[in-house]
N, C-alpha and C positions, 0 to 999 in steps of 0.2 A: 390399683388394679380394679377394673370394672367387674361387677357381678356377671357370672357366666351361666348361660342356660345349660352348659355341659354338666356342671355339678348338680344342679337341681334335677336334671334328667337322670343322672346316675342314682341319685337318692330315690327318686320315684320308681326307678327300675329295680330297686332293692339290691343294688350292688353294695358290697361290704365297704363301708367308709369308716375309718378309724379316727377318733377324736380324743381330746382331753379337755379338762376344764382349766381355765385361767382365772384364779381367784385372788392373786396378790395385787392386782391393780397396777402391774408393772409392764411397760412396753418392752423391757429387756426380756422378761420371761416369755412374752408373746413371741418375740423374734427367735428366741432359743427353741421354743416348742415348734414354731413353724418350720424351722430349718431341720428339726429332728426327723421329719418325715410324716407327720400327721396329715390326714386329708383335711380336717377341719378343727377349728379351735372354738371353744365356747368361752367368750369373754363375759365373766359373771358380774353383772351389776345388780343382782338381787341380793346375794349374801356376801359377795366379795367387797373389799373396802373401796374399790374403784367407783367412779361416778362420772358425770359429764366432764369433770376436770381432767380425767385420765383417758377417757374413751377415744378422743381424737388421736392421741399419741399411740395408743394400743392399736388402733386400726391402721395407722400409718406404718407401724412396725410390722403388722401382718402382711401389708402389701409388699414388703421386701422378701416375702417367702411364698412358696407355692400353696400354703394352707389357706382354706376359706374361713374368714372370720364371721362367726355368728355371735350376736350380743343377746345375753339374757337380761331383759329389763325387769324392774322391780314389781311391776303390776300391769295388768291388762288395761292400760289407760292410753288413749290415742296420742297425746303429746309425747309420750315416751318413745313410741315407735318412730315418730317423725324425727326426733333428735338422733336416734341411732342410725336411721336410714340415711338422713341427710349427711351424717358424718362419714358414711361409706360402708356401713355394715352390709354384708351379703345376705343376711337373714336375721331373724329375730326369734328367740325362744321366749315363750309366754308362759309364766307360771300359773298354776292353779286354775286350769280350764276344766270345768266340770259339766258344762252343758253345751249343746249345739249353738245356742245363742251367744255364749261367750266365745266360742270358736269363730263364729261368723263375725263378731265384733273385732276380733284380732285380724282376720283376713281383710276386713274393711279398712282397718288402720294401716295395712301394708300397701294398699293400692290407691293410686290417684283416681279422682273422678274421671269418667263416670262409673268406673268399676268399684270405687271405694271412697274413703273419706280422708285420705292422706293430704295434708296441707301442701300447697304448691309453692315452691320457691325455686327459681331457675338457678340461682347461684348457690350451689351446694357441692360438697365434695363428691357425693354419690353420683352426681350428674356431670362430673368433670369440671366443676365450678362454672357451669353454664355452657361449656363447649360441646357437651354431648346431651344437652337437655332433651332435645326433640326425640332422639332415639331412646333415651332413658324413660321419658314420659310414656312413650308408646309401648315399650317392651319390658320395663322393669318387673312387671308382674310375672313374666315368664322365667325370670332368673332368681328373683329374691325368694328365699326359703322361709316358710312359716312353720315353726316348730311349736306345737301345743303340748303343755305338760299335763300328764295324767297323774294326779297326786291324791285323789280322794276316792272312797267307795262310790260316791255319786258319779264321778267321772267314768269309772269302770262300768257302772250300770248303764250309763248313757253312751258307751263307747261307739256303738254302731251309728248313732245319730251324729256324734262328733266326727267320726271318720268319713261320713257322707258329705261333710261341708267342703265345697269346692275351695281349694286353696289352703286347706289345713294339711300340709304336706307330710309332716312327721308327727306321729303320736308317741310322745317321749315320756316314758315312765320315770317319775322321781321316786326311787325305791325307799328312801328314808321317810319322806313325807307320807307315802302311801302305806308303808307298814305301820307307821305310828298311827295314822288315821284309821287303819284296820284293826288296831289293838293288838298287833303282833310285831312290835317295834324291833326293827333290824333282823327279823327272822326271814331272811331271803330264801331259805330252804323250806319254809312252811307251805303246806299243800294249798292253802287259800291264796297265798301270794303267787305261787306258780300258776294256779288257775286264773288269776287276774292277768298275769303275763300272757298266758295263752289267749285269753279273750281279747286283749288289746292287739296282739299280733294277728289273730284271725280277722279282726275288723279292718286292720290295715291292708291285708292281702285282698279282702273282699272289695274294698273301695279304691284300690290302686294307690295306696299310700305306703309309707315306710314306718316301721316300728323302731323306736330308739330307747336307749337307757344309759344311765351312768352307773358304773360299778367301781368299787374300790379294791376288790379282791380279784386278782388275775384268774383265780380258779373259777370264777363265775362267768367268764367270757364265753367259754364253751357252752355252758347251759343256755345263755342268752342267744347264742348263734343257733343252737338246736331248736330253740323256740321261735326262730324266724326273725330275730332282731338283727338289723343290718346297719343302723345308724348308732354306733356304740362308742361310748367314751369310757376310758379307764383312767381313774385317778385325776390328779390336779397338779399344777405347778407348786402350790403351797404344800401339798402332801408329799410331793417328791423332795422338796427342799428339806422339810422336817425329817423325813426318813433318812435322807443322806446325812444330815447333821447329827442325828441320833447315833447313826452307825459310826461316824467319825469319833464322837465322844466315847462310845463304848470301846472302840479300838484303842484310843489314847489312854483310857482309864483301865484297860485290861478287863473289861466286863464281858 
């Protein structure tokens, strides 16, 4: 399934799009999640055990579902973007973006020359193995989603400049890293964290971008929505499997 401008346009229009993280490295869990009704899936190759050896199968599994596959790469390094996009990712999530310069580097890595620095190979899955290359080369920047992660106090301080970067489509708060780096680890109800959330969302609205976040507690979804977050992920495949298995064990052992 080729990347569609429709999804990116929905995101930039700040429509509510529901996602989850895929951190087991499994194409089977990608397909299960994609068929469950999520709008988008985050295939996690930063913290999850998956890598380039599993990415292709995971993206192929996603293409059998309506869900849009976004790959989180391990670092803001140009070759990592190229591998994910050539394999057919519809977008890339970039960890630890704290400055406008880092956001610009990410956008450059997403786009072919003359708009950016992405390496050109005509025979790749993203371009239909060469069959759709001309269209993909000319128009991919209109459909591929760039998600930059806000995970440090420096990023929050620079959020207006980051949000102003053309092509930095989603400002995505990583709540665990951000609270740890703020010295308020896991305190998602802390006033300082809420102020940071509001600042990120305000910058997104100001510059025509979307604000995104991952939460693990369903009770936090309403708060994020109230704060203007629309690109929202809840939980993960790994977390769901563990919770389900723990519940089964407790039932069997009468706990």
